[in-house]
C-alpha positions in Angstrom: -19.9 -14.8 -7.6 -23.6 -14.6 -8.5 -24.8 -13.1 -11.8 -26.4 -10.1 -10.1 -23.2 -9.3 -8.2 -21.2 -9.6 -11.4 -23.7 -7.4 -13.2 -23.5 -4.7 -10.5 -19.7 -4.7 -10.6 -19.6 -4.6 -14.3 -22.1 -1.7 -14.4 -20.0 0.3 -11.9 -16.9 -0.1 -13.9 -18.5 0.6 -17.3 -20.5 3.6 -16.1 -17.3 5.1 -14.7 -15.4 4.6 -17.9 -18.3 5.7 -20.1 -19.0 9.0 -18.3 -15.3 9.7 -18.1 -14.9 9.2 -21.9 -17.9 11.4 -22.7 -16.6 14.1 -20.3 -13.2 13.8 -22.0 -14.6 14.3 -25.5 -16.9 17.1 -24.3 -14.1 19.0 -22.5 -11.8 18.7 -25.5 -14.5 20.0 -27.9 -15.3 22.8 -25.5 -11.7 23.8 -25.1 -11.0 23.8 -28.9 -14.1 25.8 -29.6 -13.5 28.5 -27.0 -9.7 28.6 -26.5 -9.3 31.3 -29.1 -12.3 33.4 -27.9 -11.1 36.7 -26.6 -13.7 36.9 -23.8 -13.8 33.2 -22.8 -10.3 32.0 -23.6 -8.4 32.7 -20.4 -8.9 32.4 -17.5 -12.7 31.9 -17.8 -12.2 28.7 -19.9 -9.8 27.3 -17.4 -12.2 28.0 -14.5 -15.1 26.4 -16.4 -13.1 23.2 -17.2 -11.8 22.9 -13.6 -15.3 23.5 -12.2 -16.9 20.8 -14.4 -14.1 18.3 -13.6 -14.6 19.0 -9.9 -18.3 18.6 -10.3 -17.9 15.3 -12.0 -15.6 13.9 -9.3 -18.0 15.0 -6.6 -21.0 13.5 -8.4 -19.4 10.1 -8.9 -18.1 10.0 -5.3 -21.6 10.8 -3.8 -23.3 8.5 -6.3 -21.3 5.4 -5.6 -19.5 6.2 -2.3 -17.5 3.7 -0.3 -18.8 0.1 -0.5 -18.6 -1.7 2.8 -20.6 -4.7 1.7 -18.1 -7.3 0.4 -18.9 -8.6 -3.1 -16.1 -9.8 -5.5 -12.7 -9.1 -4.0 -11.1 -7.3 -7.1 -14.1 -5.1 -7.8 -14.7 -4.4 -4.1 -11.0 -3.4 -3.6 -11.0 -1.3 -6.8 -14.2 0.5 -6.1 -13.1 1.8 -2.7 -9.7 2.8 -3.9 -11.3 4.6 -6.8 -13.4 6.7 -4.6 -10.4 7.5 -2.4 -8.5 8.4 -5.5 -11.3 10.8 -6.6 -11.2 12.5 -3.2 -7.5 13.1 -3.5 -8.0 14.4 -7.0 -10.5 16.9 -5.7 -7.9 18.3 -3.4 -5.4 18.5 -6.3 -7.9 20.5 -8.4 -8.7 22.9 -5.6 -5.1 23.5 -4.7 -4.0 24.0 -8.3 -6.7 26.2 -9.6 -5.4 29.6 -8.2 -1.8 28.7 -9.1 -2.7 28.1 -12.8 -4.4 31.4 -13.1 -1.7 33.3 -11.2 1.2 31.9 -13.2 -0.5 31.8 -16.6 1.1 28.4 -17.5 -2.0 26.4 -18.2 -3.9 25.9 -21.4 -7.1 24.0 -21.9 -5.1 20.9 -22.9 -4.2 20.3 -19.3 -7.7 19.5 -18.4 -7.8 17.0 -21.2 -4.6 15.4 -19.9 -6.0 15.4 -16.4 -9.0 13.4 -17.5 -6.7 10.9 -19.3 -5.0 10.4 -15.9 -8.3 9.7 -14.3 -9.4 7.2 -17.0 -6.1 5.3 -16.8 -6.3 5.2 -13.1 -9.8 3.9 -13.0 -8.8 1.2 -15.4 -5.9 0.3 -13.1 -8.2 0.2 -10.1 -10.4 -2.4 -11.8 -7.7 -4.2 -13.8 -7.9 -8.0 -13.3 -5.7 -8.8 -16.4 -2.1 -8.0 -17.2 -3.1 -6.7 -20.7 -5.6 -4.2 -19.3 -3.1 -3.3 -16.6 -0.3 -2.6 -19.2 -2.5 -0.5 -21.5 -3.8 1.6 -18.6 -0.4 2.2 -17.1 1.0 3.2 -20.5 -1.8 5.7 -21.0 -1.0 7.1 -17.6 2.7 7.2 -18.3 2.3 9.0 -21.7 0.1 11.6 -20.0 2.7 12.1 -17.3 5.5 12.6 -19.9 3.5 15.5 -21.4 2.6 17.0 -18.0 6.2 17.0 -16.9 7.2 19.2 -19.8 4.1 21.4 -19.8 6.0 24.5 -18.8 7.7 24.9 -22.2 9.6 28.0 -21.2 11.6 26.1 -18.6 14.7 24.2 -19.3 14.3 22.2 -16.1 10.8 21.1 -17.1 12.0 20.0 -20.5 14.9 18.1 -19.0 12.6 16.5 -16.4 10.1 15.3 -19.1 12.9 13.9 -21.3 14.5 12.0 -18.5 11.2 10.7 -17.4 10.4 9.5 -20.9 13.7 7.7 -21.4 13.6 5.9 -18.1 9.9 5.2 -18.5 10.4 3.6 -21.9 13.0 1.2 -20.6 10.9 0.2 -17.7 7.9 -0.3 -19.9 10.0 -2.9 -21.7 10.7 -4.6 -18.4 7.0 -4.6 -17.5 5.9 -6.0 -20.9 8.6 -8.7 -20.8 7.5 -9.8 -17.3 3.9 -10.1 -18.5 5.1 -12.1 -21.5 7.0 -14.5 -19.2 3.8 -15.1 -17.2 1.9 -15.9 -20.4 4.7 -18.2 -21.6 4.7 -20.1 -18.3 0.9 -20.5 -17.8 -0.9 -19.4 -20.9 -3.0 -16.8 -19.1 -2.8 -13.1 -18.2 -5.7 -13.1 -15.7 -4.9 -12.3 -12.0 -7.5 -14.7 -10.6 -6.6 -17.6 -13.0 -2.9 -17.0 -12.4 -3.5 -17.4 -8.7 -5.0 -20.8 -9.2 -2.3 -21.9 -11.6 0.8 -20.7 -9.8 0.3 -22.6 -6.6 3.3 -24.8 -5.9 4.8 -23.8 -9.3 8.6 -24.0 -9.8 8.6 -22.6 -13.4 11.7 -20.4 -13.8 9.9 -18.2 -16.3 7.3 -17.4 -13.7 9.9 -16.3 -11.2 11.7 -14.2 -13.8 8.4 -12.6 -14.8 7.7 -11.8 -11.2 11.1 -10.2 -10.8 10.8 -8.0 -13.9 7.3 -6.9 -12.9 8.5 -6.0 -9.4 11.3 -3.9 -10.8 8.9 -2.0 -13.1 6.5 -1.3 -10.2 9.2 -0.2 -7.9 10.3 2.3 -10.6 6.8 3.6 -11.0 6.4 4.4 -7.3 9.9 5.9 -7.1 11.6 3.4 -4.8 15.3 3.2 -4.5 17.5 2.0 -6.2 15.1 3.0 -9.1 14.6 6.6 -8.0 17.0 8.5 -10.3 14.2 10.0 -12.3 12.0 11.1 -9.5 13.8 14.1 -8.0 14.5 15.7 -11.3 10.9 15.3 -12.4 9.5 16.6 -9.2 11.9 19.6 -9.3 11.5 20.4 -13.0 7.7 20.1 -13.2 5.4 23.0 -12.2 4.1 22.8 -8.6 0.6 21.7 -9.5 2.0 18.8 -11.7 4.4 17.8 -8.9 1.4 17.7 -6.5 -0.4 15.4 -9.0 2.6 13.1 -9.4 3.2 12.8 -5.6 -0.3 12.0 -4.5 -3.1 10.5 -6.6 -1.2 8.1 -9.0 0.9 6.6 -6.2 -2.2 5.7 -4.3 -3.4 3.7 -7.4 0.0 2.1 -8.0 0.3 0.9 -4.5 -3.2 -0.6 -4.7 -2.0 -2.6 -7.7 1.1 -3.8 -5.8 -1.2 -4.9 -2.9 -3.5 -6.7 -5.3 -0.7 -8.5 -7.1 1.5 -9.6 -4.2 -1.1 -10.1 -1.5 -3.4 -12.1 -3.9 -1.9 -13.4 -7.1 1.6 -14.1 -5.7 0.5 -14.9 -2.2 2.0 -18.4 -2.2 5.5 -17.0 -3.1 6.0 -14.6 -0.2 9.4 -16.1 0.7 10.6 -15.2 -2.9 9.6 -11.6 -3.2 9.9 -10.5 0.5 13.7 -10.1 0.3 13.3 -7.7 -2.6 10.9 -5.6 -0.7 13.3 -5.5 2.3 16.1 -4.3 0.1 13.9 -1.7 -1.6 12.5 -0.6 1.8 15.9 -0.1 3.5 17.4 1.5 0.3 14.5 4.0 0.0 14.6 5.1 3.6 18.4 5.4 3.6 18.8 7.2 0.2 15.8 9.5 1.0 17.1 10.5 4.4 20.8 10.9 3.6 20.3 12.7 0.3 17.7 15.1 1.8 20.3 16.4 4.3 22.2 18.1 1.5 19.4 19.7 -0.5 19.0 23.4 -0.9 15.9 23.4 -3.1 12.5 22.9 -1.5 11.0 20.6 -4.1 14.1 18.3 -4.2 14.0 18.2 -0.4 10.4 16.9 -0.4 11.1 14.6 -3.4 13.7 12.7 -1.3 11.2 12.8 1.6 8.8 11.1 -0.7 11.3 8.4 -1.4 11.7 7.8 2.3 7.9 7.5 2.8 7.9 5.0 -0.1 10.2 2.9 2.0 7.8 3.0 4.9 5.0 1.9 2.6 7.1 -1.0 1.3 7.8 -2.0 5.0 4.1 -2.8 5.2 4.5 -5.3 2.4 6.9 -7.5 4.3 4.4 -9.3 6.5 1.6 -10.8 4.3 -1.0 -10.7 7.0 -4.3 -8.9 7.6 -2.8 -6.6 10.3 0.1 -5.5 8.0 -2.3 -4.9 5.0 -4.5 -2.8 7.3 -1.5 -0.7 8.4 -0.3 -0.4 4.8 -3.7 0.9 3.6 -3.8 3.3 6.6 -0.4 4.6 5.7 -1.2 5.1 2.1 -4.4 7.0 2.9 -2.7 9.3 5.4 0.3 9.8 3.2 -1.9 10.9 0.3 -3.8 13.4 2.4 -0.6 14.8 4.0 1.0 15.2 0.6 -1.9 17.2 -0.7 -1.7 19.4 2.3 2.1 19.9 1.9 2.0 20.9 -1.7 -1.2 23.0 -1.1 0.9 25.1 1.3 3.7 25.4 -1.2 1.3 26.3 -3.9 -0.4 28.9 -1.7 2.9 30.5 -0.9 3.9 30.5 -4.6 0.5 32.0 -5.6 0.7 34.8 -3.0 4.1 35.9 -4.1 5.6 37.3 -7.3 8.6 34.9 -7.1 8.3 31.2 -6.4 10.3 30.4 -3.2 12.4 27.6 -4.7 15.3 27.6 -2.3 15.5 27.1 1.5 17.2 30.4 1.7 14.0 32.1 0.5 12.2 31.0 3.7 14.5 32.8 6.2 12.5 34.7 8.8 9.3 33.5 7.3 7.9 32.8 10.7 8.3 36.4 11.8 6.5 37.8 8.7 3.7 35.2 8.5 3.5 33.5 11.9 0.2 31.7 11.4 1.2 30.2 8.1 4.6 29.2 9.5 3.1 27.5 12.5 0.8 25.5 10.2 3.7 24.5 8.1 5.7 23.6 11.2 2.9 21.3 12.5 2.8 19.6 9.1 6.6 19.0 9.1 6.3 17.5 12.6 3.5 15.2 11.2 5.7 14.1 8.3 8.5 13.4 10.6 6.3 11.2 12.8 5.9 13.3 15.9 2.9 12.3 18.1 -0.1 12.9 18.3 -0.3 13.9 14.6 -1.6 11.7 11.8 1.9 11.0 10.4 3.0 9.4 13.7 0.1 6.9 13.7 0.7 5.9 10.1 4.4 5.1 10.9 3.5 3.5 14.2 1.0 1.1 12.7 3.4 0.0 9.9 6.3 -0.5 12.3 4.1 -2.4 14.8 3.0 -4.8 12.0 6.6 -5.4 11.0 7.7 -6.0 14.6 4.8 -8.4 15.3 6.1 -10.5 12.4 9.7 -10.6 13.8 11.4 -8.1 11.5 13.3 -6.7 14.5 16.6 -5.9 12.8 14.9 -4.2 9.8 12.7 -2.1 12.1 15.7 -1.1 14.3 17.6 0.2 11.2 14.6 2.1 10.0 13.9 3.7 13.4 17.6 4.7 13.6 17.6 6.3 10.1 14.2 7.9 10.6 15.6 9.6 13.8 18.3 11.2 11.6 15.6 12.2 9.1 14.1 14.6 11.6 17.1 16.8 11.2 16.2 18.2 7.8 12.6 18.9 9.0 14.0 20.7 12.0 16.5 22.6 9.8 13.6 24.0 7.8 11.8 25.0 11.0 15.0 26.7 12.2 15.1 28.6 8.9 11.5 29.8 9.5 12.0 31.2 12.9 15.7 31.5 13.8 17.6 32.6 10.7 18.0 36.2 9.9 16.2 37.3 6.7 17.9 38.4 3.5 17.0 40.2 0.4 15.8 36.9 -1.1 13.3 36.3 1.6 9.6 36.5 0.8 6.3 37.1 2.6 2.7 36.2 1.7 0.3 38.7 0.3 -3.3 38.4 1.6 -4.9 40.8 -0.8 -7.2 38.1 -2.3 -8.7 34.9 -1.0 -7.7 31.6 -2.6 -9.9 28.5 -3.3 -7.4 26.3 -1.5 -7.9 28.0 1.9 -10.8 25.8 2.9 -8.9 22.7 1.7 -5.8 23.6 3.8 -7.9 24.3 6.9 -9.8 21.0 6.6 -6.7 18.9 6.0 -4.8 20.7 8.8 -7.7 20.0 11.2 -7.7 16.3 10.2 -3.9 16.1 10.6 -3.9 17.6 14.1 -7.1 16.0 15.4 -6.6 12.5 13.9 -6.1 10.9 17.3 -9.7 11.9 18.3 -11.3 9.7 15.5 -8.7 7.3 14.1 -11.5 4.8 13.4 -12.6 6.8 10.4 -9.6 5.5 8.4 -8.9 2.3 10.3 -12.5 1.1 9.6 -12.0 1.7 5.9 -8.6 0.0 5.8 -9.9 -3.0 7.8 -12.8 -3.7 5.5 -10.7 -3.3 2.4 -7.8 -5.4 3.5 -10.0 -8.4 4.4 -11.2 -8.6 0.8 -7.8 -9.8 -0.3 -6.3 -11.6 2.7 
């Protein structure tokens, strides 16, 4: 790598961290100064902080943009995933803004915590050393513990945060122990140096470290059998925090998994592939079967998230350029569809006095709000993988890459279980249109416009019309995957 390329990459990383740190300190001082002001305290202060955060993300995205000129693989990979991460965060901010004001559950500290998530995620994007990776992921985890318990008046939120903290502390020990074993085996914690040292290695400490690291990462993304925390956290946290948990951080964590196992551990594919097969099948099976018995909306989609995690892990089985392209495509579409899903839930919760937590609250919803119900139905079909929606193409590409690499039996099981998974999506559609309403049913109020309406319309259009221009995402995934394969 030339000196000018290195300087360019270093400048991009440093300017991102520096501006984020300055913005973090500025927003904290601004919030402390005006939080007690009667005129500016709430919700004006909240709107100001959200506006400046959104303005910063837009500025960085347009300033740097997607880099389609290959330079150094780690910085190239991280730069593109960071911009994609910023785009998803913009959607999270737009969808959450009205909900925060309507429910009066947000203080200025949440913007501070939100920026901490951004800083930790940027560090994760550009991490090329296990020490930097560990510090960044711990900062992200500590922020998530606080965000999970942000609704202090809710027992469910407190329980979710406590459970997340206990499980996360144990997994952090696994992660740090795995990194220690890498250092014990090779005397280095660098990704690139580790790649050159581990070729043809038979050191048992290295294999043990790889196993502990894999367990910790599978826990972080909510894969079965390490999923016990996820459903309670998603259900207990407020809707905006659940949206944040389900979309942006997962995109970064999967980019780390791709970077590690498609680059640093590339030579040991036969060792870690069976673990991904077990995690893939377990996630899809547990997510599908458990979702069939759910009565709460957020728990239903939490188990759906576990099932989608299994599909993403399916793309990890074949360590080829085609599989990595399908994997990146699935992650991108999944993140956008997740933002759309929770944006619809947030819109319905903001437009109604009571949050529709249970499936029974949605009875006869299609008769009262037909346009919204039809949009929700189209989204559910996309999540289930019905063509020609975006969700179908993401699953199709991943399954095709696995079949092309002779994982026939695994794909057969996944297709069979996924067919059963369509039941709980169809059940929700049945509740919308064909179940008689009760006194607990709700309808949407259209008395005021919401900031998320444009976001919902844009993402819905992209979801429905994806088949017209699939090259917009496939080109991005192709360029990015060839930097590591």
